[in-house]
RODO-2510 file (C-alpha; in nm, 4 decimals, decimal comma):
residues 202
     n   res          X          Y          Z
     1     m    11,0733    10,3590   -18,8895
     2     k    11,1226    10,0214   -19,0247
     3     g    10,8896     9,8701   -18,8355
     4     s    10,6301    10,1097   -18,9141
     5     m    10,6895    10,0860   -19,2679
     6     l    10,5695     9,7600   -19,2430
     7     a    10,2770     9,7818   -19,0212
     8     m    10,1570    10,0308   -19,2997
     9     n    10,2355     9,8432   -19,5826
    10     k    10,0301     9,5507   -19,4277
    11     k     9,7820     9,7977   -19,3215
    12     n     9,7522     9,9261   -19,6930
    13     i     9,8082     9,5399   -19,8234
    14     v     9,4860     9,4108   -19,6538
    15     f     9,2729     9,7446   -19,6935
    16     s     9,3439     9,6771   -20,0611
    17     a     9,2238     9,3570   -20,0290
    18     a     8,8843     9,4912   -19,8960
    19     i     8,8867     9,7183   -20,1516
    20     a     8,8633     9,4418   -20,4171
    21     l     8,6999     9,2022   -20,2824
    22     a     8,4085     9,4480   -20,2213
    23     s     8,4481     9,5607   -20,5709
    24     v     8,4169     9,2029   -20,7060
    25     a     8,1212     9,1340   -20,4990
    26     l     7,9615     9,4635   -20,5775
    27     l     7,9986     9,3765   -20,9896
    28     s     7,8949     9,0359   -20,9647
    29     a     7,5615     9,1298   -20,7498
    30     c     7,5043     9,3662   -21,0527
    31     r     7,4879     9,1524   -21,3589
    32     n     7,1902     9,0474   -21,4677
    33     n     7,1326     8,7205   -21,4904
    34     k     7,0392     8,4253   -21,3397
    35     s     7,3383     8,2027   -21,2838
    36     t     7,3832     8,0583   -20,9578
    37     g     7,7806     8,1287   -20,9619
    38     l     7,9643     7,7667   -20,8450
    39     e     7,8085     7,4338   -20,8239
    40     y     7,9813     7,1564   -20,6107
    41     a     7,8183     6,8072   -20,8599
    42     r     7,6745     6,9592   -21,1225
    43     n     7,5708     6,6220   -21,2259
    44     m     7,3522     6,6143   -20,9719
    45     y     7,1238     6,8718   -21,0076
    46     d     7,1053     6,7554   -21,4170
    47     p     6,9487     6,4328   -21,4253
    48     i     7,1185     6,2806   -21,7276
    49     a     6,7775     6,0623   -21,8185
    50     y     6,5283     6,1912   -22,0737
    51     n     6,2312     6,3563   -21,8912
    52     q     5,8905     6,1690   -22,0385
    53     d     5,7735     6,4644   -22,2432
    54     q     6,1154     6,5489   -22,4408
    55     p     6,2529     6,4765   -22,7286
    56     n     6,4189     6,0977   -22,7846
    57     k     6,6167     6,0194   -23,0696
    58     n     6,6677     5,6672   -22,9933
    59     f     6,3531     5,5402   -23,1210
    60     a     6,1814     5,5829   -23,4178
    61     n     5,8986     5,8050   -23,3367
    62     g     6,0836     6,0246   -23,1973
    63     a     5,9460     6,0594   -22,8314
    64     t     6,0679     5,9392   -22,5007
    65     s     5,7649     5,7925   -22,3568
    66     q     5,6717     5,4743   -22,5352
    67     t     5,3887     5,2605   -22,5646
    68     p     5,4181     4,9283   -22,3182
    69     p     5,4094     4,5899   -22,5245
    70     a     5,1109     4,4430   -22,5950
    71     n     5,0173     4,1935   -22,2759
    72     t     5,2419     4,3806   -22,0443
    73     t     5,1551     4,4477   -21,6918
    74     p     5,3290     4,7340   -21,4555
    75     v     5,4771     4,6065   -21,1190
    76     g     5,2502     4,6335   -20,8176
    77     f     4,9502     4,6204   -21,0489
    78     v     4,6522     4,3284   -20,9908
    79     r     4,5243     4,3030   -21,3282
    80     f     4,1326     4,3147   -21,2614
    81     e     3,9511     4,0178   -21,5723
    82     y     3,5523     4,1600   -21,5112
    83     a     3,4777     4,3564   -21,7783
    84     n     3,2416     4,6660   -21,7578
    85     t     2,9642     4,4634   -21,8449
    86     p     2,6380     4,3374   -21,6852
    87     e     2,7935     3,9809   -21,7513
    88     g     3,1441     4,1016   -21,5819
    89     l     2,8783     4,2058   -21,2930
    90     a     2,7211     3,8708   -21,2934
    91     a     3,0449     3,6781   -21,3295
    92     a     3,2268     3,8484   -21,0469
    93     s     2,9161     3,8465   -20,8090
    94     a     2,9200     3,4415   -20,8658
    95     s     3,3197     3,3868   -20,8103
    96     l     3,5024     3,6870   -20,6107
    97     v     3,5636     3,6689   -20,2672
    98     n     3,6976     3,8738   -20,0593
    99     p     4,0379     3,7104   -20,0150
   100     l     4,1476     3,8889   -19,6673
   101     d     4,0996     3,7520   -19,3446
   102     t     3,8184     3,9034   -19,1224
   103     s     3,9217     4,0786   -18,8813
   104     e     3,8866     4,3926   -18,6068
   105     t     4,2062     4,5520   -18,7836
   106     n     4,0740     4,4804   -19,1807
   107     l     3,7498     4,6305   -19,0559
   108     a     3,8755     4,9355   -18,8677
   109     q     4,0766     5,0492   -19,1770
   110     g     3,7884     4,9445   -19,3973
   111     k     3,5739     5,2270   -19,2337
   112     h     3,7963     5,4412   -19,2617
   113     y     3,8652     5,4199   -19,6191
   114     y     3,4760     5,3832   -19,6463
   115     e     3,4509     5,6750   -19,4518
   116     v     3,6561     5,8850   -19,6551
   117     f     3,5526     5,8111   -20,0161
   118     c     3,2242     5,6547   -20,0241
   119     g     3,0294     5,7540   -19,6742
   120     n     3,0522     6,1160   -19,8591
   121     c     2,7636     5,9840   -20,0477
   122     h     2,6503     5,6411   -19,8904
   123     g     2,6268     5,8385   -19,5218
   124     a     2,8307     5,7035   -19,2352
   125     k     2,5765     5,4659   -19,1420
   126     g     2,5232     5,3306   -19,4862
   127     d     2,1660     5,5007   -19,5358
   128     g     2,1999     5,6620   -19,8403
   129     q     2,1609     5,9954   -19,6294
   130     g     2,5400     6,1665   -19,7033
   131     p     2,6806     6,4809   -19,6648
   132     i     2,7070     6,5202   -20,0683
   133     t     2,3025     6,3456   -20,1344
   134     l     2,1714     6,5889   -19,8623
   135     l     2,2898     6,9352   -20,0459
   136     e     2,3017     6,7980   -20,4028
   137     k     1,9142     6,7414   -20,5702
   138     g     1,8817     6,5593   -20,8534
   139     i     2,1772     6,2892   -20,8445
   140     t     2,0384     5,9401   -20,8364
   141     a     2,0245     5,8128   -20,4783
   142     p     2,3505     5,6377   -20,3654
   143     a     2,2932     5,2930   -20,2303
   144     f     2,1184     5,1930   -19,8290
   145     y     2,2120     4,9156   -19,7466
   146     g     1,9496     4,7960   -19,5540
   147     e     1,6458     4,5471   -19,4939
   148     g     1,3906     4,6067   -19,8146
   149     r     1,6000     4,8470   -20,0616
   150     e     1,6331     4,7500   -20,4197
   151     s     1,9610     4,7709   -20,5801
   152     s     1,9407     4,9861   -20,9042
   153     r     2,1149     4,6727   -21,0889
   154     g     1,8629     4,4004   -20,9188
   155     g     1,8639     4,2393   -20,5835
   156     l     1,8050     4,3302   -20,2113
   157     m     2,1134     4,5687   -20,0749
   158     s     2,1735     4,3719   -19,8116
   159     e     2,2031     4,0803   -19,9977
   160     l     2,4626     4,1731   -20,2752
   161     p     2,7587     3,9107   -20,2522
   162     a     3,1319     4,0299   -20,2269
   163     g     3,1973     4,0194   -20,5835
   164     r     2,9823     4,2219   -20,6641
   165     i     3,0314     4,5059   -20,4342
   166     y     3,3426     4,4771   -20,5315
   167     h     3,2925     4,5509   -20,9028
   168     t     3,0795     4,8327   -20,8395
   169     i     3,3809     4,9809   -20,6248
   170     y     3,5863     4,9545   -20,9044
   171     y     3,3836     5,0687   -21,1852
   172     g     3,1875     5,2800   -21,0451
   173     y     2,7804     5,3492   -21,1231
   174     n     2,4988     5,5373   -21,2168
   175     a     2,6692     5,8988   -21,0399
   176     m     2,9759     5,7113   -20,8510
   177     g     3,2960     5,7180   -21,0165
   178     p     3,5255     5,4587   -21,0548
   179     h     3,7629     5,3902   -20,7450
   180     n     4,0425     5,1640   -20,9218
   181     s     4,3053     5,4534   -20,9458
   182     l     4,1813     5,5860   -20,4954
   183     l     4,2356     5,2370   -20,3741
   184     t     4,4110     4,9535   -20,3692
   185     p     4,2998     4,6300   -20,4350
   186     d     4,3338     4,4848   -20,0456
   187     e     4,1620     4,8763   -19,9629
   188     r     3,9092     4,7862   -20,1858
   189     w     3,8488     4,4506   -20,0189
   190     k     3,8568     4,6030   -19,6959
   191     v     3,5819     4,8221   -19,7887
   192     v     3,3629     4,5795   -19,9124
   193     m     3,3827     4,3637   -19,5716
   194     y     3,2920     4,6986   -19,3955
   195     v     3,0024     4,7418   -19,6381
   196     q     2,9123     4,3827   -19,5409
   197     q     2,8932     4,4706   -19,1620
   198     l     2,6848     4,7588   -19,2512
   199     q     2,4586     4,5238   -19,4430
   200     k     2,4107     4,3254   -19,0822
   201     t     2,3870     4,6439   -18,9266
   202     k     2,0238     4,7741   -19,0694
***
């Protein structure tokens, strides 16, 4: 008799506990809030640092994002000292040389960047017959790196120096936008290297 009572009490306790847990789960599921409950290592979810657009009482102007001090250069940034002017173009043409060695690897990478960023307008062969050029009417014809073709800035396209091509890639010209934010300096020079190969094959 005593054994059966103990077994019965255990069953009642287990049953009561199950009912209690089910009730808690049901009630918590019905609560209308956005709480995710307990979280481990809360500081891993909520950053201590300020967001750039957040007000910040640590600065006199109350902004988190501050203007960098004059004459500072971001880490990894390579300054381009030639202005986007005819004089800057002439200076770049005369003094800039490609710092990279001509190699199959650099040419292959230059071809890749050219096809991705330039070929749509200038054509895969450098003949100015890219898909965008053929579809869009009324845009300035892009460069054709062939014999006898004049650049809109003067000089034969087949004889443009490396510095001049680099300056144009950096700032853009006519309908061509600047590519200084799209390609790193090394990538630009690889494109220049490939373009000069295209000049030789026409």
